[in-house]
Each structure stands twice: as structure tokens, then as C-alpha cells.
KEMI-795676 format. One line per 4 residues: number of its first residue (from 1); for each residue x, y, z of N, C-alpha, C. Coordinates in Angstrom, 3 decimals, padded with zeros to 6 digits, always signed. Layout:
// residues N
NUM> X,Y,Z,X,Y,Z,X,Y,Z ~ ...
// end
This chain:
// residues 162
1> -088.692,-112.356,-238.521,-089.895,-111.988,-237.881,-089.539,-110.997,-236.809 ~ -090.383,-109.885,-236.742,-090.107,-108.773,-235.914,-090.682,-109.082,-234.457 ~ -090.033,-108.559,-233.526,-090.464,-108.785,-232.018,-091.312,-107.639,-231.665 ~ -091.444,-106.565,-232.556,-092.273,-105.376,-232.147,-093.647,-105.683,-232.381
5> -094.490,-105.453,-231.398,-095.931,-105.666,-231.528,-096.592,-104.287,-232.020 ~ -097.613,-104.415,-232.920,-098.408,-103.324,-233.292,-099.235,-102.839,-232.099 ~ -099.698,-101.606,-232.194,-100.554,-101.011,-231.089,-101.856,-101.844,-231.014 ~ -102.344,-102.299,-232.146,-103.619,-103.090,-232.058,-103.272,-104.404,-231.322
9> -102.121,-105.052,-231.627,-101.803,-106.347,-230.953,-101.694,-106.164,-229.462 ~ -100.984,-105.046,-229.026,-100.932,-104.753,-227.634,-102.179,-104.526,-226.998 ~ -103.086,-103.756,-227.637,-104.474,-103.480,-227.099,-105.237,-104.869,-226.928 ~ -105.048,-105.706,-227.965,-105.816,-106.975,-227.888,-105.234,-107.816,-226.744
13> -103.888,-107.818,-226.484,-103.297,-108.578,-225.481,-103.845,-108.010,-224.062 ~ -103.866,-106.633,-223.947,-104.294,-106.048,-222.691,-105.731,-106.425,-222.441 ~ -106.608,-106.348,-223.409,-108.109,-106.634,-223.369,-108.218,-108.173,-222.903 ~ -107.464,-109.049,-223.437,-107.430,-110.416,-223.099,-107.018,-110.563,-221.712
17> -105.907,-109.926,-221.265,-105.450,-109.995,-219.954,-106.553,-109.442,-218.969 ~ -107.169,-108.311,-219.289,-108.167,-107.772,-218.385,-109.339,-108.810,-218.223 ~ -109.851,-109.320,-219.367,-110.978,-110.285,-219.286,-110.558,-111.575,-218.577 ~ -109.392,-112.075,-218.759,-108.957,-113.341,-218.114,-108.800,-113.025,-216.639
21> -108.236,-111.898,-216.256,-108.007,-111.512,-214.811,-109.339,-111.391,-214.201 ~ -110.353,-110.686,-214.817,-111.690,-110.436,-214.337,-112.430,-111.855,-214.065 ~ -112.232,-112.675,-215.128,-112.991,-113.963,-214.993,-112.346,-114.853,-213.921 ~ -111.057,-114.810,-213.721,-110.514,-115.615,-212.649,-110.909,-115.053,-211.264
25> -110.887,-113.647,-211.109,-111.276,-113.053,-209.909,-112.616,-113.390,-209.483 ~ -113.440,-113.333,-210.481,-114.968,-113.627,-210.325,-115.097,-115.146,-209.923 ~ -114.434,-116.054,-210.585,-114.573,-117.429,-210.264,-114.084,-117.700,-208.760 ~ -112.950,-117.144,-208.412,-112.362,-117.351,-207.129,-113.385,-116.725,-206.072
29> -113.885,-115.610,-206.368,-114.943,-115.045,-205.454,-116.182,-115.910,-205.403 ~ -116.566,-116.557,-206.420,-117.773,-117.404,-206.481,-117.487,-118.678,-205.534 ~ -116.255,-119.120,-205.630,-115.902,-120.355,-204.879,-115.774,-119.954,-203.436 ~ -115.387,-118.726,-203.040,-115.305,-118.262,-201.693,-116.813,-118.181,-201.091
33> -117.587,-117.553,-201.849,-119.053,-117.517,-201.468,-119.638,-118.945,-201.282 ~ -119.334,-119.770,-202.162,-119.909,-121.173,-202.098,-119.422,-121.733,-200.741 ~ -118.033,-121.567,-200.473,-117.456,-122.087,-199.167,-118.105,-121.516,-198.021 ~ -118.453,-120.253,-198.040,-119.094,-119.599,-196.934,-120.588,-120.131,-196.716
37> -121.250,-120.296,-197.810,-122.578,-120.881,-197.766,-122.498,-122.345,-197.275 ~ -121.536,-123.061,-197.799,-121.360,-124.432,-197.388,-121.140,-124.604,-195.799 ~ -120.421,-123.572,-195.323,-120.054,-123.564,-193.909,-121.201,-123.137,-193.076 ~ -122.044,-122.125,-193.489,-123.129,-121.594,-192.654,-124.371,-122.560,-192.724
41> -124.598,-123.190,-193.725,-125.775,-124.000,-193.945,-125.701,-125.352,-193.221 ~ -125.906,-125.359,-191.880,-125.733,-126.512,-191.095,-126.804,-126.607,-189.972 ~ -126.933,-127.747,-189.251,-127.770,-127.805,-188.191,-127.374,-126.728,-187.130 ~ -128.352,-126.092,-186.534,-128.102,-125.158,-185.439,-128.241,-123.748,-186.202
45> -128.455,-123.621,-187.461,-128.657,-122.353,-188.034,-129.796,-121.618,-187.446 ~ -129.648,-120.353,-187.023,-130.753,-119.672,-186.403,-130.517,-118.212,-186.482 ~ -131.563,-117.444,-186.010,-131.408,-116.007,-185.826,-130.820,-115.267,-186.984 ~ -129.729,-114.361,-186.568,-129.044,-113.476,-187.476,-128.236,-114.243,-188.494
49> -127.865,-115.476,-188.289,-127.063,-116.153,-189.186,-127.962,-116.583,-190.501 ~ -129.327,-116.601,-190.301,-130.035,-116.969,-191.477,-129.981,-115.755,-192.491 ~ -130.013,-114.456,-191.885,-129.925,-113.352,-192.721,-128.521,-113.259,-193.424 ~ -127.593,-113.567,-192.618,-126.212,-113.612,-193.203,-126.067,-114.576,-194.367
53> -126.656,-115.777,-194.100,-126.647,-116.740,-195.138,-127.426,-116.334,-196.408 ~ -128.605,-115.565,-196.164,-129.342,-115.008,-197.300,-128.581,-114.074,-198.145 ~ -127.756,-113.165,-197.461,-126.984,-112.172,-198.119,-125.843,-112.868,-198.946 ~ -125.251,-113.836,-198.368,-124.138,-114.686,-199.020,-124.732,-115.363,-200.238
57> -125.876,-115.993,-200.009,-126.594,-116.663,-201.253,-126.996,-115.730,-202.253 ~ -127.428,-114.564,-201.987,-127.680,-113.510,-202.941,-126.360,-113.134,-203.666 ~ -125.343,-112.878,-202.962,-124.134,-112.472,-203.562,-123.515,-113.614,-204.449 ~ -123.760,-114.858,-204.017,-123.363,-116.100,-204.837,-124.070,-116.017,-206.166
61> -125.341,-115.797,-206.145,-126.127,-115.653,-207.454,-125.642,-114.516,-208.290 ~ -125.407,-113.432,-207.727,-124.910,-112.211,-208.366,-123.538,-112.488,-209.081 ~ -122.644,-113.021,-208.328,-121.367,-113.337,-208.823,-121.348,-114.458,-209.934 ~ -122.246,-115.413,-209.729,-122.446,-116.398,-210.742,-122.887,-115.825,-212.027
65> -123.799,-114.763,-212.020,-124.130,-114.025,-213.274,-122.935,-113.291,-213.756 ~ -122.011,-112.739,-213.006,-120.912,-111.904,-213.420,-119.929,-112.916,-214.089 ~ -119.733,-114.050,-213.579,-118.824,-115.149,-214.173,-119.348,-115.356,-215.656 ~ -120.661,-115.513,-215.764,-121.196,-115.887,-217.053,-120.934,-114.743,-217.978
69> -121.344,-113.436,-217.545,-121.126,-112.381,-218.473,-119.630,-112.203,-218.885 ~ -118.762,-112.275,-217.941,-117.295,-112.102,-218.284,-116.846,-113.253,-219.160 ~ -117.287,-114.513,-218.799,-117.070,-115.579,-219.691,-117.441,-115.352,-221.194 ~ -118.724,-114.899,-221.388,-119.191,-114.687,-222.669,-118.304,-113.605,-223.328
73> -117.965,-112.444,-222.619,-117.151,-111.564,-223.211,-115.780,-112.099,-223.568 ~ -115.296,-112.940,-222.768,-113.966,-113.578,-223.052,-113.970,-114.425,-224.324 ~ -115.104,-115.200,-224.482,-115.210,-116.004,-225.701,-115.290,-115.141,-226.874 ~ -116.027,-114.088,-226.840,-116.245,-113.133,-227.999,-115.098,-112.289,-228.330
77> -114.522,-111.645,-227.202,-113.480,-110.687,-227.409,-112.110,-111.077,-226.882 ~ -111.850,-112.285,-226.335,-110.609,-112.693,-225.831,-109.684,-112.903,-226.944 ~ -108.588,-113.460,-226.565,-107.489,-113.629,-227.581,-107.555,-114.956,-228.405 ~ -108.575,-115.617,-228.160,-108.652,-116.984,-228.845,-109.929,-116.877,-229.786
81> -109.783,-117.578,-230.964,-110.958,-117.578,-231.904,-112.153,-118.194,-231.159 ~ -113.298,-117.532,-231.189,-114.546,-118.065,-230.526,-114.870,-119.479,-230.942 ~ -114.505,-119.880,-232.097,-114.849,-121.240,-232.687,-113.978,-122.276,-231.901 ~ -112.921,-121.856,-231.309,-112.168,-122.786,-230.553,-112.995,-123.297,-229.333
85> -113.680,-122.301,-228.653,-114.537,-122.660,-227.542,-115.784,-123.318,-227.973 ~ -116.448,-122.901,-229.075,-117.701,-123.447,-229.469,-117.565,-124.856,-229.868 ~ -116.493,-125.268,-230.442,-116.352,-126.575,-230.941,-115.456,-127.470,-230.049 ~ -115.268,-127.111,-228.764,-114.504,-127.787,-227.847,-115.397,-128.515,-226.816
89> -115.248,-129.757,-226.730,-116.104,-130.695,-225.791,-115.767,-130.349,-224.421 ~ -114.594,-129.955,-224.026,-114.193,-129.730,-222.593,-114.956,-128.418,-222.209 ~ -114.940,-127.446,-223.157,-115.639,-126.161,-222.856,-117.105,-126.547,-222.594 ~ -117.750,-127.365,-223.414,-119.173,-127.562,-223.157,-119.303,-128.495,-221.919
93> -118.324,-129.237,-221.596,-118.426,-129.988,-220.251,-118.342,-128.997,-219.111 ~ -117.500,-128.055,-219.179,-117.381,-127.022,-218.212,-118.752,-126.176,-218.068 ~ -119.244,-125.856,-219.201,-120.453,-125.108,-219.257,-121.670,-125.958,-218.699 ~ -121.655,-127.150,-219.028,-122.761,-128.147,-218.485,-122.591,-128.265,-216.971
97> -121.255,-128.287,-216.476,-121.181,-128.519,-215.081,-121.649,-127.182,-214.319 ~ -121.322,-125.972,-214.964,-121.662,-124.741,-214.300,-123.296,-124.585,-214.412 ~ -123.883,-125.146,-215.387,-125.305,-125.031,-215.484,-125.916,-125.983,-214.391 ~ -125.350,-127.174,-214.246,-125.855,-128.115,-213.213,-125.774,-127.521,-211.850
101> -124.648,-126.877,-211.611,-124.398,-126.102,-210.253,-125.527,-125.066,-210.191 ~ -125.899,-124.366,-211.173,-126.967,-123.390,-211.164,-128.266,-124.042,-210.741 ~ -128.568,-125.154,-211.362,-129.805,-125.884,-211.087,-129.901,-126.372,-209.562 ~ -128.681,-127.001,-209.221,-128.622,-127.378,-207.803,-128.807,-126.273,-206.692
105> -128.582,-125.062,-207.041,-128.631,-123.973,-206.065,-130.008,-123.542,-205.922 ~ -130.990,-123.896,-206.805,-132.421,-123.481,-206.718,-133.005,-123.891,-205.287 ~ -132.868,-125.161,-205.069,-133.611,-125.616,-203.822,-133.102,-124.881,-202.583 ~ -131.753,-124.843,-202.395,-131.287,-124.134,-201.263,-131.580,-122.507,-201.149
109> -131.564,-121.983,-202.291,-131.905,-120.561,-202.392,-133.406,-120.307,-202.039 ~ -134.262,-121.141,-202.547,-135.739,-121.033,-202.122,-135.917,-121.336,-200.672 ~ -135.237,-122.343,-200.098,-135.357,-122.698,-198.634,-134.870,-121.513,-197.808 ~ -133.777,-120.869,-198.229,-133.176,-119.760,-197.399,-134.147,-118.628,-197.432
113> -134.681,-118.309,-198.555,-135.552,-117.189,-198.666,-136.934,-117.458,-197.819 ~ -137.308,-118.715,-197.753,-138.552,-119.173,-196.956,-138.250,-118.899,-195.415 ~ -136.920,-119.256,-195.118,-136.508,-119.206,-193.651,-136.469,-117.749,-193.261 ~ -135.900,-116.970,-194.120,-135.891,-115.469,-193.874,-137.291,-114.939,-193.550
117> -138.231,-115.229,-194.416,-139.560,-114.843,-194.302,-140.234,-115.393,-192.975 ~ -140.082,-116.646,-192.786,-140.644,-117.298,-191.589,-140.037,-116.792,-190.355 ~ -138.779,-116.280,-190.400,-137.931,-115.759,-189.215,-138.233,-114.265,-188.903 ~ -138.910,-113.572,-189.808,-139.144,-112.172,-189.574,-139.967,-111.938,-188.247
121> -139.248,-111.188,-187.393,-139.924,-110.879,-186.172,-139.861,-111.885,-185.036 ~ -139.106,-113.050,-185.394,-138.889,-114.069,-184.490,-137.329,-114.083,-184.221 ~ -137.009,-113.648,-183.107,-135.481,-113.411,-182.692,-134.721,-114.718,-182.975 ~ -135.156,-115.854,-182.500,-134.282,-117.045,-182.552,-134.954,-118.055,-183.395
125> -135.584,-117.656,-184.501,-136.111,-118.688,-185.444,-135.035,-119.667,-185.885 ~ -135.382,-120.926,-185.920,-134.437,-122.052,-186.482,-135.216,-122.822,-187.460 ~ -134.663,-122.984,-188.692,-135.373,-123.804,-189.607,-135.344,-125.275,-189.151 ~ -136.374,-126.009,-189.586,-136.343,-127.446,-189.170,-135.095,-128.149,-189.642
129> -134.666,-129.059,-188.901,-133.415,-129.776,-189.189,-133.499,-130.536,-190.462 ~ -134.662,-131.136,-190.724,-134.837,-131.864,-191.978,-134.679,-131.003,-193.284 ~ -135.131,-129.689,-193.123,-135.089,-128.741,-194.258,-133.626,-128.404,-194.535 ~ -132.900,-128.227,-193.408,-131.432,-127.863,-193.438,-130.747,-129.051,-194.115
133> -131.055,-130.383,-193.679,-130.366,-131.461,-194.121,-130.629,-131.668,-195.702 ~ -131.903,-131.305,-196.120,-132.134,-131.517,-197.453,-131.417,-130.480,-198.395 ~ -131.296,-129.204,-197.845,-130.579,-128.160,-198.538,-129.081,-128.523,-198.569 ~ -128.558,-129.074,-197.483,-127.078,-129.421,-197.480,-126.855,-130.573,-198.448
137> -127.684,-131.356,-198.801,-127.507,-132.484,-199.790,-127.251,-131.789,-201.120 ~ -127.998,-130.767,-201.415,-127.923,-130.003,-202.645,-126.497,-129.330,-202.661 ~ -126.092,-128.736,-201.564,-124.849,-128.051,-201.522,-123.684,-129.132,-201.675 ~ -123.798,-130.273,-201.031,-122.821,-131.415,-201.213,-122.774,-131.783,-202.825
141> -123.899,-131.922,-203.335,-123.894,-132.230,-204.810,-123.294,-131.237,-205.652 ~ -123.474,-129.899,-205.335,-122.696,-128.771,-206.052,-121.204,-128.795,-205.801 ~ -120.911,-129.176,-204.615,-119.432,-129.294,-204.336,-118.863,-130.396,-205.339 ~ -119.493,-131.501,-205.467,-119.081,-132.491,-206.315,-118.935,-132.044,-207.734
145> -119.922,-131.331,-208.170,-119.841,-130.844,-209.620,-118.856,-129.783,-209.816 ~ -118.740,-128.934,-208.734,-117.692,-127.921,-208.723,-116.333,-128.418,-209.024 ~ -116.079,-129.588,-208.572,-114.729,-130.163,-208.907,-114.378,-130.353,-210.357 ~ -115.442,-130.593,-211.080,-115.346,-130.857,-212.515,-114.890,-129.681,-213.338
149> -115.279,-128.497,-212.898,-115.052,-127.235,-213.620,-113.644,-126.986,-213.873 ~ -112.751,-127.021,-212.874,-111.336,-126.800,-213.148,-110.606,-127.898,-213.912 ~ -111.238,-129.124,-213.880,-110.619,-130.187,-214.616,-110.902,-129.895,-216.124 ~ -112.254,-129.549,-216.382,-112.414,-129.204,-217.707,-111.681,-128.029,-218.391
153> -111.620,-127.022,-217.412,-110.797,-125.815,-217.783,-109.306,-126.188,-218.074 ~ -108.853,-126.994,-217.339,-107.366,-127.310,-217.566,-107.238,-128.196,-218.858 ~ -108.146,-129.157,-219.042,-108.199,-129.795,-220.271,-108.372,-128.935,-221.428 ~ -109.185,-127.991,-221.346,-109.496,-127.069,-222.544,-108.244,-126.252,-222.756
157> -107.532,-125.705,-221.723,-106.417,-124.861,-221.897,-105.274,-125.633,-222.503 ~ -105.247,-127.022,-222.383,-104.177,-127.788,-223.018,-104.605,-128.441,-224.341 ~ -105.710,-127.943,-224.967,-106.056,-128.402,-226.215,-106.977,-129.584,-226.324 ~ -107.330,-130.095,-225.181,-108.125,-131.291,-225.213,-109.512,-131.002,-225.563
161> -110.331,-131.810,-226.212,-111.693,-131.478,-226.470,-112.016,-131.016,-227.786 ~ -110.942,-130.486,-228.546,-111.303,-129.804,-229.794,-111.110,-130.779,-230.943
// end
């Protein structure tokens, strides 16, 4: 067996490396934004911090979309047969966990947008403590679900679930 790779094989490996790297960077960015939102969304939130939280929340949604797009490209054009992913229970567990995280972010996002609107022109507007607490519960639930994603990813990478 020859150790020389064809040009097509090298290009395929390069494309797979680019997609894998982009996917990992997007996921790490998503986790960083989640951590920032987790940190800012607490009792005492007011004034300019609400706008900062809204920008972080918008970036979080945008990066989540990027993770999805790159992930789809990785399934279709990556170095692994797409049927490996589509027939893998760990893959679908990871996708399910990601979807649940998306659903759990709806309430905090709506609340943050409402607070931005309510605080327009009010220098030290502060959302009601009960609303902050309700949104934090959703963020805490997201954190719990987030823990499942790397577990499913590690299982999938080791051949479990197929």
C-alpha cells in the first residue's frame, strides 16, 4: 500500500480539517457567549448592562446558527460518510440536546428584548427581580443540557450509537 496521497485525498482531508476547525471554534465561541449571558443575567441587572446582555444574546443566537450551518456542511462534505451520522443515536442525542437548548433560550431572549424596549430613555431601568429569576431558571436548564452535548459528541467519535 502506498503512503502517497492523491491530490483529491489531500483536498478532502484539508476540507475536513477546515470544517472540523470551524465547527469547534464556533462551538467554543457559543459556549463563551453562553457563559457571558449566564454571568450578566442576574439580580441587579440595569442600565447599560441590559444593552450589553442584549448584544451578547443576539451574538449567541447568530453563533448558534453558524454552528448549525457548519455542522450540516460537516455532515455532508466532511470526511465521514453522512450515513454514519444519520444512523447514529449519539448524533441524534446531540442534535436533540442542541434543539432543547434552542427552545430554552426563547424565554430569556424575549425577556431581554422586552427589557431593552422598556428601558429606552430610562437611564437606570432595572427589570423586575421575578423576571430575572424566571429567565435565570431557563439559563440554568440550558447549562444542564449543554453538559450532554460533549458527552454525546465523545460517544459518537468513539463509535457508540451506530
